[in-house]
C-alpha positions in Angstrom: 0.0 0.0 0.0 1.2 3.5 -0.7 0.8 6.5 1.6 -2.5 7.6 0.1 -4.0 4.1 0.6 -2.7 4.0 4.2 -4.2 7.5 4.9 -7.5 6.4 3.4 -7.4 3.3 5.6 -6.9 5.5 8.7 -9.8 7.7 7.7 -12.0 4.6 7.3 -10.9 3.3 10.6 -11.9 6.5 12.3 -15.2 6.6 10.5 -16.0 3.0 11.5 -14.8 3.4 15.0 -17.2 3.0 17.9 -18.5 6.4 19.0 -18.4 7.8 22.6 -22.0 8.4 23.7 -23.0 12.1 23.9 -19.7 13.2 22.2 -18.1 13.6 18.8 -15.2 11.4 19.9 -14.7 7.8 19.0 -12.7 4.9 20.3 -9.9 3.7 18.0 -7.3 1.1 18.7 -4.3 3.2 19.4 -1.7 0.6 18.3 -3.4 -0.1 15.0 -3.9 3.6 14.2 -0.3 4.6 15.1 1.1 1.7 13.1 -1.0 2.7 10.1 0.0 6.4 10.4 3.7 5.4 10.8 3.5 3.4 7.6 1.9 6.3 5.8 4.6 8.6 7.2 7.4 6.3 6.0 5.8 5.8 2.6 5.1 9.5 2.1 8.7 10.6 1.2 9.0 7.7 -1.3 5.6 8.6 -2.8 6.5 12.3 -2.7 9.8 11.6 -4.4 8.1 9.5 -7.1 5.5 12.3 -7.6 8.4 14.8 -8.0 10.1 12.5 -10.6 6.8 12.2 -12.5 6.3 16.0 -12.4 9.9 16.6 -13.5 9.5 14.1 -16.4 6.2 15.8 -17.3 8.0 19.2 -17.3 10.8 17.8 -19.5 8.3 16.2 -21.9 6.4 19.5 -22.1 9.6 21.4 -22.7 10.7 19.0 -25.4 7.2 19.3 -27.0 7.4 23.1 -26.9 10.9 23.1 -28.4 9.8 20.6 -31.1 6.7 22.6 -31.8 8.8 25.8 -32.2 11.2 24.0 -34.5 8.3 22.7 -36.6 6.7 26.2 -36.8 10.1 27.7 -37.8 10.6 25.1 -40.5 7.0 25.6 -41.7 7.5 29.3 -42.0 10.7 28.8 -43.9 9.0 26.3 -46.2 6.1 28.8 -46.8 8.5 31.6 -47.5 10.5 29.4 -49.9 7.3 28.3 -51.7 6.1 31.9 -51.9 9.5 32.9 -53.3 9.4 30.0 -55.8 5.9 30.9 -56.8 7.0 34.5 -57.4 10.1 33.4 -59.3 7.9 31.0 -61.4 5.4 33.8 -62.1 8.2 36.2 -63.1 9.7 33.5 -65.3 6.4 32.8 -67.0 5.8 36.6 -67.5 9.3 36.9 -69.0 8.7 33.9 -71.2 5.4 35.2 -72.4 7.1 38.6 -73.2 9.9 36.9 -75.1 7.4 34.8 -77.1 5.3 37.8 -77.9 8.4 39.8 -79.0 9.5 36.9 -81.2 6.1 36.6 -82.8 6.1 40.3 -83.5 9.6 40.2 -84.9 8.7 37.2 -87.1 5.6 39.0 -88.4 7.7 42.1 -89.2 10.3 40.0 -91.0 7.6 38.1 -92.8 6.1 41.3 -94.0 9.5 42.6 -95.1 10.3 39.4 -97.0 6.9 39.4 -98.7 7.5 43.1 -99.7 11.0 42.2 -101.0 9.6 39.2 -102.9 6.7 41.2 -104.3 9.2 43.9 -105.5 11.4 41.3 -107.1 8.5 39.7 -108.8 7.2 43.1 -110.0 10.7 43.7 -111.5 10.7 40.3 -113.0 7.2 40.9 -114.4 8.4 44.2 -116.0 11.5 42.4 -117.5 9.4 39.5 -118.7 6.8 41.9 -120.3 9.6 43.8 -122.0 11.2 40.5 -123.1 7.8 39.3 -124.3 7.3 42.6 -126.2 10.8 42.2 -127.7 10.1 38.6 -128.7 6.8 39.6 -130.3 8.5 42.5 -132.2 11.2 40.1 -133.3 8.6 37.6 -134.5 6.7 40.3 -136.3 9.9 41.4 -138.0 10.7 37.9 -138.9 7.2 37.4 -140.2 7.4 40.7 -142.1 10.9 40.0 -143.4 9.6 36.7 -144.8 6.9 38.5 -146.6 9.4 41.0 -148.1 11.7 38.1 -149.1 8.8 36.4 -150.7 7.9 39.6 -152.6 11.5 40.1 -153.4 11.7 36.6 -154.9 8.6 37.1 -156.9 9.9 40.4 -158.3 13.2 38.5 -159.1 11.3 35.8 -161.0 9.6 38.3 -163.2 
């Protein structure tokens, strides 16, 4: 039995003791009561020491839990800050990529227009050259055709 049980037994002994008539006193066996109280007194320091060890262990566990919780909170805050920073970096990178793609598309459109204008100009020049060449060919064919008629007339006049 520990000290609390012994004290509870002493209380029970007093409660169940025979009462003295016309008084609040009771008759308790002195030897039994003293023996029970001595045992409680002897057990009390051991129980008190055990209770102090439990309280110390509890305090150590609470402190360890507090330190662990603070560490977790610190790590969580760092993770959140890192995630926010990465999110910002990713968003900045996406914005920059979008700007680069838009600039590239705009430059490609400008260059396409310039190339089309250059090709159109070259084709117009080629068209003019071909038209002149076609006119020259047509004139040459006409001369050949007209020269042949003159030659034929010249041959007829030679035969006469």
